[in-house]
Backbone as CSV, one residue per row, in Angstrom:
resi,resn,N_x,N_y,N_z,CA_x,CA_y,CA_z,C_x,C_y,C_z
1,MET,0.862,-1.202,0.000,0.000,0.000,0.000,0.883,1.231,0.000
2,ALA,0.638,2.140,-0.906,1.483,3.338,-1.030,1.334,4.225,0.196
3,ALA,2.454,4.921,0.465,2.430,5.788,1.652,1.480,6.949,1.484
4,ASP,1.298,7.375,0.153,0.451,8.559,-0.014,-1.020,8.237,0.097
5,THR,-1.332,6.915,0.134,-2.747,6.558,0.278,-3.171,6.401,1.727
6,ILE,-2.198,6.484,2.675,-2.557,6.366,4.104,-3.318,7.615,4.533
7,PRO,-4.496,7.427,5.069,-5.280,8.624,5.467,-4.599,9.379,6.598
8,ARG,-4.536,10.672,6.454,-3.930,11.512,7.490,-5.002,11.990,8.463
9,PRO,-4.636,12.046,9.747,-5.636,12.524,10.717,-5.955,13.996,10.492
10,ALA,-7.183,14.312,10.762,-7.615,15.714,10.601,-6.885,16.603,11.592
11,PRO,-6.473,17.787,11.173,-5.801,18.708,12.104,-6.716,19.100,13.251
12,PRO,-6.149,19.287,14.408,-7.000,19.674,15.548,-7.615,21.044,15.335
13,GLU,-8.813,21.189,15.856,-9.495,22.478,15.739,-8.805,23.529,16.597
14,GLN,-8.859,24.719,16.114,-8.253,25.825,16.844,-9.013,26.079,18.151
15,ILE,-8.222,26.211,19.214,-8.844,26.443,20.527,-9.348,27.879,20.597
16,ARG,-10.584,28.001,20.919,-11.183,29.329,21.070,-11.215,29.657,22.561
17,ALA,-10.213,30.421,22.979,-10.113,30.786,24.394,-11.075,31.918,24.706
18,VAL,-11.939,31.677,25.624,-12.891,32.697,26.072,-12.412,33.240,27.418
19,PRO,-12.119,34.517,27.480,-11.643,35.067,28.765,-12.694,34.918,29.851
20,VAL,-12.187,34.616,31.049,-13.094,34.462,32.184,-13.609,35.835,32.602
21,ARG,-14.890,35.911,32.723,-15.516,37.187,33.117,-15.674,37.218,34.636
22,HIS,-15.192,38.308,35.200,-15.256,38.475,36.659,-16.281,39.570,36.967
23,ALA,-17.520,39.173,36.944,-18.576,40.158,37.202,-18.513,40.683,38.625
24,GLY,-18.109,39.815,39.566,-18.041,40.252,40.955,-17.030,41.356,41.176
25,ARG,-15.909,41.316,40.417,-14.917,42.371,40.567,-15.471,43.723,40.157
26,TRP,-16.198,43.754,39.024,-16.772,45.014,38.565,-17.817,45.527,39.545
27,VAL,-18.605,44.619,40.102,-19.618,45.045,41.079,-18.933,45.610,42.329
28,ALA,-17.887,44.913,42.801,-17.175,45.400,43.989,-16.508,46.741,43.725
29,ALA,-15.892,46.893,42.524,-15.249,48.162,42.188,-16.269,49.294,42.129
30,ALA,-17.455,49.006,41.573,-18.493,50.040,41.489,-18.984,50.444,42.877
31,VAL,-19.170,49.467,43.749,-19.631,49.779,45.109,-18.592,50.610,45.848
32,ILE,-17.312,50.205,45.728,-16.253,50.964,46.406,-16.150,52.380,45.858
33,ALA,-16.297,52.543,44.535,-16.228,53.875,43.937,-17.362,54.757,44.439
34,VAL,-18.569,54.186,44.539,-19.710,54.963,45.035,-19.495,55.361,46.485
35,LEU,-19.030,54.425,47.314,-18.793,54.741,48.728,-17.692,55.794,48.884
36,ALA,-16.640,55.690,48.072,-15.566,56.678,48.141,-16.069,58.062,47.739
37,ALA,-16.897,58.119,46.688,-17.453,59.405,46.262,-18.350,60.004,47.339
38,MET,-19.162,59.158,47.980,-20.018,59.647,49.070,-19.183,60.180,50.226
39,PHE,-18.069,59.482,50.534,-17.213,59.920,51.644,-16.553,61.258,51.323
40,VAL,-16.031,61.407,50.110,-15.403,62.672,49.719,-16.435,63.798,49.713
41,HIS,-17.627,63.514,49.223,-18.683,64.539,49.212,-19.025,64.973,50.629
42,MET,-19.076,64.031,51.566,-19.358,64.374,52.956,-18.253,65.243,53.543
43,LEU,-16.989,64.908,53.215,-15.886,65.705,53.736,-15.906,67.135,53.207
44,VAL,-16.280,67.299,51.955,-16.217,68.610,51.321,-17.411,69.476,51.703
45,THR,-18.582,68.896,51.809,-19.802,69.689,51.964,-20.254,69.856,53.407
46,ASN,-19.817,69.008,54.307,-20.284,69.103,55.691,-19.609,70.286,56.377
47,PRO,-20.386,71.267,56.848,-19.775,72.463,57.444,-19.175,72.225,58.821
48,VAL,-19.462,71.083,59.425,-18.958,70.832,60.771,-17.443,70.700,60.783
49,PHE,-16.843,70.254,59.680,-15.410,70.010,59.655,-14.595,71.301,59.765
50,GLN,-15.114,72.406,59.265,-14.417,73.697,59.390,-12.952,73.571,58.950
51,TRP,-12.759,73.241,57.665,-11.413,72.949,57.178,-10.462,74.131,57.328
52,GLY,-10.943,75.324,57.048,-10.080,76.492,57.196,-9.643,76.704,58.635
53,PHE,-10.588,76.594,59.555,-10.262,76.733,60.978,-9.299,75.634,61.426
54,MET,-9.517,74.414,60.917,-8.659,73.293,61.312,-7.222,73.521,60.850
55,VAL,-7.036,73.946,59.596,-5.688,74.159,59.069,-4.987,75.288,59.817
56,ASP,-5.741,76.334,60.164,-5.137,77.461,60.875,-4.625,77.062,62.257
57,ASN,-5.280,76.069,62.888,-4.927,75.717,64.264,-4.055,74.478,64.380
58,MET,-4.052,73.605,63.384,-3.271,72.381,63.515,-1.776,72.628,63.350
59,PHE,-1.395,73.820,62.883,0.009,74.184,62.778,0.362,75.357,63.687
60,ALA,-0.451,75.574,64.715,-0.161,76.621,65.679,1.103,76.248,66.469
61,PRO,1.835,77.243,66.983,3.078,76.939,67.720,2.912,75.934,68.853
62,PRO,1.849,75.994,69.687,1.719,74.967,70.733,1.567,73.562,70.160
63,VAL,0.889,73.435,69.024,0.705,72.121,68.411,2.028,71.598,67.861
64,LEU,2.806,72.472,67.250,4.108,72.055,66.734,5.030,71.619,67.873
65,ARG,4.981,72.336,68.986,5.768,71.901,70.154,5.248,70.574,70.682
66,GLY,3.933,70.373,70.615,3.372,69.095,71.034,3.825,67.953,70.139
67,ALA,3.916,68.188,68.825,4.410,67.159,67.912,5.868,66.822,68.219
68,ARG,6.669,67.835,68.552,8.068,67.588,68.905,8.153,66.776,70.197
69,THR,7.323,67.094,71.177,7.311,66.324,72.420,6.882,64.881,72.173
70,THR,5.892,64.683,71.307,5.428,63.328,70.994,6.529,62.503,70.350
71,LEU,7.240,63.091,69.391,8.338,62.362,68.747,9.465,62.079,69.735
72,LEU,9.789,63.046,70.583,10.853,62.843,71.571,10.476,61.739,72.549
73,MET,9.228,61.744,73.013,8.778,60.698,73.923,8.807,59.333,73.251
74,THR,8.413,59.276,71.980,8.428,58.005,71.249,9.836,57.458,71.128
75,VAL,10.782,58.312,70.741,12.164,57.865,70.560,12.765,57.405,71.880
76,LEU,12.615,58.210,72.938,13.199,57.845,74.225,12.574,56.576,74.786
77,ALA,11.248,56.466,74.709,10.577,55.282,75.246,10.990,54.026,74.496
78,MET,11.146,54.120,73.162,11.533,52.943,72.395,12.993,52.573,72.637
79,VAL,13.884,53.554,72.669,15.303,53.253,72.891,15.500,52.605,74.257
80,LEU,14.953,53.214,75.295,15.097,52.645,76.634,14.341,51.332,76.765
81,GLY,13.170,51.240,76.127,12.414,50.000,76.180,13.124,48.856,75.486
82,VAL,13.779,49.154,74.355,14.527,48.109,73.637,15.726,47.654,74.469
83,VAL,16.457,48.593,75.057,17.628,48.228,75.866,17.203,47.369,77.055
84,LEU,16.171,47.819,77.759,15.687,47.039,78.903,15.094,45.710,78.458
85,GLY,14.395,45.706,77.315,13.808,44.473,76.811,14.858,43.447,76.430
86,ILE,15.976,43.888,75.850,17.057,42.951,75.527,17.602,42.313,76.797
87,GLY,17.783,43.132,77.831,18.266,42.575,79.089,17.300,41.558,79.684
88,VAL,16.013,41.869,79.645,15.018,40.939,80.188,14.956,39.666,79.348
89,ALA,15.073,39.798,78.017,15.043,38.618,77.145,16.228,37.704,77.423
90,VAL,17.407,38.282,77.591,18.589,37.468,77.908,18.419,36.795,79.262
91,MET,17.818,37.501,80.208,17.554,36.888,81.516,16.572,35.727,81.401
92,ARG,15.562,35.861,80.559,14.594,34.776,80.385,15.238,33.533,79.797
93,LEU,16.256,33.708,78.967,16.937,32.574,78.360,18.089,32.068,79.211
94,SER,18.274,32.651,80.392,19.371,32.249,81.256,19.129,30.842,81.814
95,PRO,20.184,30.038,81.943,20.018,28.722,82.570,19.760,28.803,84.069
96,ASN,19.990,29.984,84.661,19.720,30.163,86.087,18.214,30.271,86.295
97,PRO,17.588,29.357,87.032,16.123,29.393,87.172,15.617,30.624,87.914
98,VAL,16.399,31.151,88.856,15.965,32.340,89.594,15.921,33.550,88.664
99,VAL,16.974,33.738,87.866,17.024,34.855,86.922,15.927,34.716,85.876
100,SER,15.744,33.524,85.350,14.713,33.304,84.344,13.313,33.554,84.910
101,ALA,13.064,33.107,86.140,11.754,33.318,86.758,11.494,34.797,87.022
102,ALA,12.537,35.535,87.440,12.368,36.974,87.676,12.013,37.701,86.382
103,ALA,12.684,37.325,85.283,12.373,37.951,83.999,10.969,37.587,83.546
104,TRP,10.582,36.336,83.715,9.222,35.926,83.341,8.181,36.686,84.141
105,THR,8.433,36.900,85.431,7.495,37.646,86.275,7.353,39.085,85.796
106,TYR,8.470,39.695,85.432,8.420,41.073,84.914,7.556,41.145,83.654
107,VAL,7.806,40.242,82.713,7.045,40.249,81.464,5.570,40.005,81.746
108,TRP,5.276,39.033,82.593,3.875,38.721,82.907,3.171,39.919,83.549
109,PHE,3.834,40.585,84.475,3.191,41.659,85.221,2.897,42.866,84.340
110,PHE,3.901,43.328,83.608,3.718,44.571,82.852,2.944,44.359,81.552
111,ARG,2.876,43.153,81.032,2.003,42.905,79.888,0.544,42.822,80.311
112,ALA,0.308,42.541,81.588,-1.065,42.395,82.072,-1.710,43.735,82.415
113,ILE,-0.917,44.794,82.545,-1.456,46.092,82.970,-1.708,46.967,81.758
114,PRO,-2.916,47.512,81.588,-3.136,48.487,80.501,-2.229,49.699,80.678
115,ARG,-1.757,50.222,79.573,-0.795,51.322,79.667,-1.383,52.555,80.315
116,ILE,-2.634,52.829,80.064,-3.221,54.036,80.658,-3.311,53.886,82.174
117,VAL,-3.553,52.652,82.658,-3.578,52.411,84.103,-2.176,52.549,84.679
118,LEU,-1.179,52.017,83.978,0.207,52.120,84.441,0.667,53.570,84.464
119,LEU,0.295,54.340,83.448,0.674,55.750,83.415,0.030,56.516,84.569
120,PHE,-1.236,56.232,84.857,-1.906,56.893,85.970,-1.241,56.548,87.293
121,PHE,-0.810,55.294,87.440,-0.131,54.882,88.670,1.217,55.582,88.802
122,CYS,1.987,55.637,87.696,3.287,56.299,87.745,3.155,57.775,88.069
123,ALA,2.062,58.387,87.595,1.859,59.805,87.878,1.586,60.067,89.350
124,ASN,1.172,59.036,90.094,0.857,59.209,91.515,1.875,58.527,92.424
125,LEU,3.023,58.133,91.875,4.054,57.522,92.707,4.666,58.516,93.686
126,GLY,4.466,59.801,93.431,4.973,60.797,94.369,4.367,60.654,95.746
127,ALA,3.132,60.119,95.832,2.512,59.890,97.136,3.186,58.737,97.869
128,LEU,3.753,57.786,97.109,4.425,56.642,97.721,5.867,56.972,98.076
129,TYR,6.511,57.748,97.204,7.904,58.152,97.434,7.966,59.678,97.454
130,ALA,7.348,60.275,98.459,7.349,61.735,98.550,8.764,62.261,98.688
131,THR,9.528,61.626,99.552,10.951,61.950,99.675,11.714,60.635,99.710
132,TYR,12.733,60.560,98.903,13.533,59.337,98.824,14.993,59.730,98.926
133,GLU,15.656,59.183,99.933,17.031,59.548,100.205,17.922,58.320,100.054
134,LEU,19.073,58.534,99.446,20.058,57.477,99.262,21.163,57.621,100.278
135,GLY,21.550,56.508,100.889,22.606,56.523,101.888,22.699,55.187,102.579
136,ILE,23.380,55.144,103.705,23.554,53.918,104.473,22.322,53.702,105.339
137,PRO,21.722,52.512,105.311,20.548,52.258,106.160,20.881,52.410,107.646
138,PHE,19.885,52.833,108.399,20.012,53.017,109.849,21.186,53.937,110.180
139,ASP,21.333,54.980,109.363,22.490,55.854,109.541,22.410,56.646,110.835
140,ARG,21.203,57.072,111.215,21.096,57.879,112.439,21.456,57.037,113.669
141,GLN,20.968,55.781,113.702,21.294,54.920,114.833,22.799,54.636,114.871
142,LEU,23.385,54.443,113.678,24.825,54.180,113.629,25.631,55.383,114.107
143,MET,25.235,56.564,113.664,25.955,57.766,114.079,25.769,58.017,115.569
144,GLY,24.562,57.711,116.095,24.352,57.877,117.533,25.177,56.908,118.353
145,ALA,25.307,55.659,117.829,26.124,54.682,118.559,27.583,55.088,118.584
146,LEU,28.037,55.797,117.571,29.421,56.267,117.518,29.614,57.596,118.237
147,GLY,28.514,58.135,118.787,28.617,59.407,119.487,28.767,60.589,118.557
148,LEU,28.322,60.437,117.317,28.446,61.503,116.342,27.072,62.056,116.015
149,ASP,27.041,63.265,115.508,25.795,63.924,115.134,25.747,64.069,113.621
150,GLY,24.626,63.753,113.035,24.470,63.879,111.591,23.928,62.591,110.997
151,ASP,24.026,62.485,109.695,23.552,61.274,109.022,24.500,60.948,107.875
152,LEU,24.254,59.802,107.274,25.091,59.318,106.182,24.293,59.268,104.879
153,ARG,23.410,60.219,104.673,22.624,60.286,103.453,23.253,61.323,102.522
154,PHE,23.538,60.883,101.327,24.283,61.756,100.417,23.465,62.243,99.238
155,LEU,22.227,61.758,99.058,21.407,62.215,97.942,19.945,62.117,98.315
156,GLY,19.241,63.211,98.198,17.809,63.245,98.482,17.018,63.571,97.233
157,LEU,15.950,62.832,97.015,15.113,63.002,95.834,13.688,63.327,96.254
158,ASP,13.067,64.226,95.519,11.679,64.594,95.762,10.797,63.828,94.779
159,GLY,10.040,62.874,95.283,9.209,62.055,94.425,8.145,62.833,93.693
160,ASN,7.654,63.903,94.291,6.620,64.701,93.628,7.148,65.418,92.399
161,GLN,8.447,65.637,92.329,9.034,66.244,91.147,9.448,65.207,90.107
162,ILE,9.886,64.036,90.578,10.326,63.003,89.641,9.135,62.343,88.965
163,PHE,8.173,61.900,89.752,7.035,61.158,89.212,5.919,62.127,88.828
164,ALA,6.216,62.957,87.873,5.230,63.927,87.384,5.607,64.319,85.965
165,GLY,4.597,64.628,85.171,4.825,65.155,83.839,5.565,64.192,82.926
166,PHE,6.527,64.739,82.216,7.253,64.002,81.188,7.962,62.778,81.761
167,THR,8.603,62.928,82.927,9.364,61.824,83.513,8.455,60.665,83.903
168,ALA,7.331,60.961,84.524,6.400,59.893,84.917,5.856,59.171,83.694
169,GLY,5.517,59.915,82.644,5.041,59.280,81.426,6.091,58.404,80.784
170,LEU,7.344,58.884,80.778,8.431,58.102,80.188,8.667,56.811,80.966
171,ILE,8.634,56.888,82.282,8.844,55.681,83.098,7.759,54.650,82.811
172,GLY,6.504,55.085,82.763,5.413,54.144,82.502,5.513,53.496,81.132
173,LEU,5.820,54.279,80.107,5.916,53.722,78.759,7.107,52.781,78.619
174,VAL,8.231,53.119,79.240,9.421,52.271,79.148,9.178,50.932,79.835
175,LEU,8.604,50.951,81.029,8.353,49.703,81.748,7.404,48.795,80.964
176,SER,6.392,49.387,80.350,5.451,48.582,79.574,6.077,48.073,78.290
177,GLU,6.784,48.950,77.582,7.362,48.556,76.298,8.437,47.499,76.468
178,ALA,9.205,47.558,77.537,10.272,46.581,77.754,9.715,45.171,77.858
179,ALA,8.521,45.029,78.428,7.928,43.694,78.540,7.611,43.118,77.165
180,TYR,7.087,43.949,76.274,6.770,43.467,74.923,8.041,43.233,74.108
181,MET,9.010,44.138,74.242,10.244,43.974,73.494,11.025,42.751,73.972
182,ALA,10.893,42.398,75.232,11.571,41.203,75.726,11.083,39.961,74.994
183,GLU,9.784,39.871,74.753,9.248,38.719,74.027,9.655,38.740,72.558
184,ILE,9.714,39.921,71.972,10.138,40.023,70.569,11.601,39.614,70.426
185,VAL,12.453,40.115,71.323,13.871,39.781,71.255,14.078,38.299,71.549
186,ARG,13.346,37.766,72.496,13.481,36.341,72.811,13.120,35.483,71.601
187,ALA,12.039,35.855,70.900,11.663,35.101,69.702,12.737,35.214,68.625
188,GLY,13.335,36.395,68.482,14.397,36.555,67.493,15.630,35.742,67.829
189,ILE,15.987,35.708,69.114,17.160,34.933,69.529,16.928,33.442,69.306
190,GLN,15.740,32.982,69.646,15.454,31.559,69.480,15.305,31.161,68.020
191,ALA,15.111,32.141,67.125,15.026,31.824,65.699,16.393,31.556,65.083
192,VAL,17.468,31.935,65.772,18.822,31.687,65.268,19.171,30.219,65.500
193,ASP,19.802,29.619,64.535,20.200,28.213,64.621,21.077,27.985,65.854
194,PRO,20.712,27.039,66.731,21.554,26.782,67.920,22.976,26.377,67.563
195,GLY,23.174,25.867,66.358,24.525,25.515,65.955,25.463,26.706,65.932
196,GLN,24.914,27.907,65.729,25.755,29.104,65.764,26.358,29.304,67.156
197,THR,25.529,29.125,68.173,26.017,29.267,69.546,27.014,28.171,69.889
198,GLU,26.723,26.953,69.449,27.633,25.845,69.735,28.986,26.063,69.059
199,ALA,28.959,26.554,67.816,30.214,26.810,67.113,31.020,27.908,67.795
200,ALA,30.321,28.955,68.249,31.025,30.034,68.948,31.628,29.531,70.252
201,GLY,30.891,28.678,70.973,31.431,28.108,72.199,32.635,27.218,71.941
202,ALA,32.602,26.494,70.813,33.741,25.644,70.462,34.985,26.469,70.158
203,LEU,34.767,27.707,69.691,35.900,28.588,69.402,36.389,29.333,70.633
204,GLY,35.751,29.086,71.780,36.191,29.702,73.025,35.548,31.039,73.329
205,MET,34.492,31.423,72.629,33.828,32.699,72.889,32.925,32.570,74.109
206,SER,32.885,33.604,74.913,32.025,33.607,76.091,30.571,33.759,75.668
207,ARG,29.680,33.501,76.624,28.246,33.581,76.306,27.830,34.998,75.951
208,SER,28.350,35.996,76.675,27.990,37.385,76.385,28.529,37.818,75.024
209,THR,29.760,37.419,74.710,30.337,37.770,73.413,29.585,37.088,72.276
210,THR,29.218,35.836,72.486,28.440,35.123,71.475,27.106,35.795,71.239
211,MET,26.453,36.226,72.310,25.162,36.887,72.176,25.308,38.218,71.442
212,ARG,26.375,38.956,71.753,26.538,40.293,71.185,27.026,40.265,69.742
213,ARG,27.897,39.322,69.400,28.539,39.350,68.088,28.019,38.299,67.104
214,ILE,27.354,37.267,67.612,26.889,36.194,66.740,25.368,36.134,66.665
215,VAL,24.726,36.062,67.827,23.290,35.776,67.855,22.462,37.016,67.526
216,LEU,22.693,38.109,68.242,21.861,39.300,68.047,21.923,39.858,66.621
217,PRO,23.101,39.943,65.984,23.093,40.434,64.595,22.235,39.584,63.659
218,GLN,22.210,38.255,63.856,21.373,37.410,63.016,19.898,37.495,63.412
219,ALA,19.639,37.744,64.685,18.256,37.833,65.151,17.581,39.128,64.715
220,MET,18.366,40.130,64.299,17.776,41.416,63.936,16.798,41.286,62.780
221,ARG,17.023,40.331,61.889,16.103,40.159,60.764,14.706,39.793,61.245
222,VAL,14.632,39.073,62.343,13.338,38.693,62.914,12.813,39.772,63.852
223,ILE,13.720,40.505,64.487,13.316,41.482,65.502,12.807,42.778,64.886
224,ILE,13.387,43.197,63.755,13.084,44.523,63.212,11.597,44.711,62.857
225,PRO,10.945,43.795,62.107,9.536,44.057,61.735,8.603,44.282,62.927
226,PRO,8.571,43.395,63.942,7.691,43.691,65.079,8.129,44.905,65.885
227,THR,9.438,45.199,65.891,9.889,46.399,66.587,9.386,47.659,65.892
228,GLY,9.363,47.626,64.545,8.778,48.750,63.816,7.304,48.927,64.145
229,ASN,6.583,47.823,64.257,5.172,47.914,64.646,5.021,48.467,66.054
230,GLU,5.915,48.051,66.957,5.863,48.570,68.321,6.173,50.063,68.360
231,THR,7.066,50.527,67.488,7.381,51.954,67.446,6.173,52.767,67.000
232,ILE,5.475,52.282,65.987,4.276,52.969,65.531,3.202,52.948,66.617
233,ALA,3.069,51.801,67.298,2.104,51.721,68.395,2.489,52.669,69.531
234,MET,3.790,52.806,69.780,4.239,53.718,70.827,3.905,55.164,70.472
235,LEU,4.088,55.523,69.194,3.729,56.870,68.766,2.266,57.159,69.068
236,LYS,1.403,56.204,68.784,-0.024,56.397,69.042,-0.335,56.376,70.536
237,ASP,0.397,55.546,71.285,0.117,55.445,72.716,0.587,56.663,73.491
238,THR,1.381,57.532,72.869,1.729,58.775,73.566,0.497,59.638,73.822
239,SER,-0.569,59.392,73.075,-1.814,60.128,73.347,-2.395,59.761,74.704
240,LEU,-1.977,58.609,75.274,-2.448,58.211,76.599,-1.796,59.024,77.712
241,LEU,-0.784,59.812,77.369,-0.111,60.624,78.384,-1.022,61.683,78.972
242,ILE,-2.205,61.819,78.439,-3.177,62.734,79.029,-3.577,62.269,80.419
243,ALA,-3.326,60.980,80.736,-3.640,60.465,82.065,-2.624,60.905,83.100
244,VAL,-1.460,61.450,82.693,-0.420,61.800,83.669,-0.730,63.104,84.405
245,PRO,-0.986,64.258,83.759,-0.950,64.520,82.324,0.377,65.150,81.906
246,VAL,0.692,64.981,80.595,1.800,65.691,79.968,1.182,66.765,79.091
247,THR,1.228,67.992,79.553,0.489,69.066,78.887,1.128,69.508,77.576
248,SER,2.388,69.170,77.358,3.058,69.584,76.117,2.909,68.562,75.002
249,GLU,2.107,67.532,75.213,1.955,66.452,74.225,0.967,66.875,73.138
250,LEU,1.095,66.281,71.962,0.327,66.680,70.783,-1.173,66.554,70.999
251,ASN,-1.635,65.403,71.444,-3.069,65.195,71.619,-3.647,66.134,72.666
252,PHE,-2.876,66.393,73.731,-3.345,67.310,74.771,-3.542,68.716,74.212
253,GLN,-2.581,69.185,73.421,-2.677,70.528,72.863,-3.858,70.661,71.906
254,LEU,-4.068,69.666,71.052,-5.182,69.737,70.111,-6.519,69.678,70.835
255,ARG,-6.616,68.834,71.831,-7.862,68.759,72.602,-8.104,70.051,73.373
256,ALA,-7.035,70.664,73.861,-7.192,71.929,74.588,-7.726,73.019,73.665
257,ILE,-7.214,73.089,72.442,-7.717,74.087,71.491,-9.165,73.795,71.144
258,GLY,-9.502,72.533,70.935,-10.882,72.182,70.613,-11.846,72.507,71.735
259,SER,-11.431,72.260,72.984,-12.297,72.572,74.124,-12.446,74.072,74.321
260,ARG,-11.371,74.813,74.076,-11.411,76.260,74.272,-12.266,76.957,73.218
261,THR,-12.250,76.446,71.988,-12.986,77.078,70.894,-14.318,76.404,70.594
262,PHE,-14.636,75.333,71.331,-15.874,74.570,71.116,-15.937,74.000,69.701
263,GLN,-14.790,73.691,69.129,-14.706,73.068,67.800,-14.032,71.702,67.972
264,ILE,-14.781,70.748,68.489,-14.205,69.454,68.836,-13.859,68.655,67.584
265,ILE,-14.802,68.587,66.621,-14.611,67.753,65.439,-13.424,68.219,64.588
266,PRO,-13.301,69.505,64.252,-12.140,69.921,63.439,-10.799,69.582,64.073
267,LEU,-10.681,69.773,65.378,-9.403,69.473,66.023,-9.197,67.971,66.188
268,ALA,-10.279,67.193,66.271,-10.123,65.736,66.280,-9.614,65.245,64.926
269,VAL,-10.135,65.856,63.845,-9.630,65.506,62.511,-8.172,65.921,62.373
270,ALA,-7.809,67.075,62.917,-6.415,67.511,62.880,-5.510,66.526,63.619
271,SER,-5.987,66.015,64.742,-5.215,65.017,65.477,-5.032,63.752,64.650
272,ILE,-6.077,63.325,63.965,-5.987,62.140,63.103,-4.949,62.356,62.016
273,LEU,-4.992,63.515,61.370,-4.055,63.794,60.284,-2.611,63.840,60.788
274,TRP,-2.399,64.397,61.971,-1.050,64.448,62.526,-0.508,63.040,62.769
275,TYR,-1.312,62.191,63.403,-0.840,60.839,63.706,-0.663,60.007,62.438
276,VAL,-1.516,60.215,61.438,-1.341,59.504,60.164,-0.031,59.909,59.499
277,ALA,0.272,61.207,59.513,1.504,61.683,58.882,2.740,61.157,59.615
278,LEU,2.748,61.244,60.939,3.908,60.774,61.694,4.075,59.258,61.587
279,SER,2.963,58.517,61.612,3.051,57.059,61.468,3.558,56.675,60.087
280,SER,3.163,57.436,59.067,3.635,57.132,57.716,5.141,57.308,57.607
281,LEU,5.681,58.343,58.257,7.137,58.524,58.257,7.840,57.347,58.928
282,LEU,7.290,56.880,60.034,7.889,55.736,60.710,7.791,54.471,59.862
283,MET,6.702,54.319,59.113,6.568,53.150,58.243,7.622,53.151,57.142
284,VAL,7.927,54.335,56.619,8.981,54.422,55.600,10.324,54.011,56.188
285,GLY,10.620,54.516,57.379,11.861,54.121,58.041,11.907,52.632,58.330
286,GLN,10.785,52.048,58.736,10.741,50.610,58.982,11.027,49.823,57.708
287,HIS,10.496,50.295,56.585,10.718,49.599,55.308,12.201,49.520,54.967
288,PHE,12.908,50.634,55.110,14.324,50.637,54.762,15.155,49.846,55.771
289,LEU,14.759,49.861,57.042,15.472,49.055,58.021,15.311,47.564,57.738
290,GLU,14.109,47.157,57.367,13.894,45.750,57.043,14.734,45.336,55.840
291,LYS,14.817,46.193,54.822,15.665,45.878,53.672,17.129,45.797,54.086
292,ARG,17.540,46.684,54.985,18.945,46.709,55.423,19.328,45.423,56.138
293,PHE,18.496,44.948,57.040,18.845,43.785,57.832,18.447,42.471,57.155
294,SER,17.766,42.541,56.003,17.423,41.324,55.274,18.410,41.025,54.164
295,ARG,19.411,41.868,53.997,20.390,41.619,52.947,21.171,40.340,53.223
296,GLY,21.335,39.532,52.170,22.104,38.308,52.296,21.281,37.085,52.600
297,PHE,20.069,37.267,53.135,19.238,36.120,53.448,18.513,35.674,52.188
298,GLY,18.624,34.400,51.853,17.967,33.860,50.669,18.831,33.867,49.436
299,SER,19.950,34.620,49.427,20.788,34.674,48.235,21.478,33.341,47.986
300,ARG,21.858,32.630,49.048,22.512,31.340,48.863,21.553,30.342,48.220
301,GLU,20.321,30.367,48.624,19.334,29.473,48.030,19.115,29.811,46.566
302,THR,19.124,31.073,46.232,18.951,31.479,44.841,20.114,30.984,43.981
303,ARG,21.343,31.085,44.486,22.494,30.584,43.736,22.414,29.070,43.556
304,ALA,21.964,28.358,44.569,21.841,26.907,44.464,20.799,26.533,43.418
305,GLN,19.689,27.254,43.422,18.666,26.974,42.424,19.180,27.282,41.017
306,ARG,19.948,28.366,40.889,20.487,28.705,39.582,21.481,27.630,39.114
307,ALA,22.319,27.132,40.016,23.268,26.072,39.655,22.544,24.804,39.238
308,ALA,21.453,24.489,39.934,20.695,23.289,39.564,20.081,23.438,38.187
309,ARG,19.576,24.622,37.879,18.978,24.825,36.549,20.050,24.736,35.462
310,GLU,21.222,25.290,35.738,22.288,25.204,34.732,22.746,23.765,34.533
311,ALA,22.798,22.983,35.625,23.177,21.576,35.505,22.144,20.803,34.668
312,ASP,20.870,21.097,34.901,19.818,20.443,34.114,19.945,20.814,32.642
313,ALA,20.269,22.079,32.377,20.370,22.514,30.989,21.542,21.836,30.291
314,VAL,22.666,21.709,31.009,23.818,21.021,30.425,23.524,19.551,30.177
315,GLY,22.832,18.935,31.149,22.513,17.528,30.986,21.547,17.263,29.857
316,SER,20.666,18.194,29.563,19.697,17.978,28.512,20.327,18.082,27.125
317,THR,21.508,18.709,27.022,22.146,18.845,25.726,22.935,17.606,25.319
318,HIS,23.176,16.672,26.264,23.981,15.457,25.981,23.046,14.275,25.782
């Protein structure tokens, strides 16, 4: 039988691809567009907002000083909270059960207290420590037994001056933040491969040196993202300083202007805009910090995958 007489199979029909229609997406987009238009219309047409009055007052000198105080409080509370939190985290990981239990108790206690309650308590510590003097205990009895007159107290502190205003607010925020940062740092430390610590110990490095030069630098990749979130939360929680009170704080100043002028809503919107702007700046900084401390992670895996693909390509040519 000749080859040209063999019947050839019919060519396959051309596939007619019909794009999938997503009617739900268009409906959702239309609903969101309508709601957004209604919201913008409400913002523009509602006379209660008093946009001109709000802009004139949200950049007043007392408000600008309040924004500076808020940023200063945020930075100081986070720096001190991170330092104290690292110490508490290292104590929690200590093989000494007494040290570990003390750190666990600290974390448990200060995580259980709402910050506004803690701030109110710190603001009233002056009643507990009205006067606090540093020196040798039972100094008067000791001096009397020696036949001498006087005391052995070399520093006196007035609690009503220390536990008030900015200082009381800073103490409350630092104590609370350190408890949360201790858990974040502990999670970051435990995320590091234990083999790193074992290798450092085999090289004769002490535990403190290993923690400072080996473990913590690698743990930063895990610690930075939640720390950035805690910083943003701290910025917002500075508004709780009204419980102390800290009169130079941003929220206090805006509320004072609103109460004095009977324009509560415009100044509340101004407060929202201030916190949104400051939080956005912190988010940008967090983004670049995460990129900085994530460099080098995953690159080895990418090179291995690339080598495997090249090996497959070479093998397929033979």
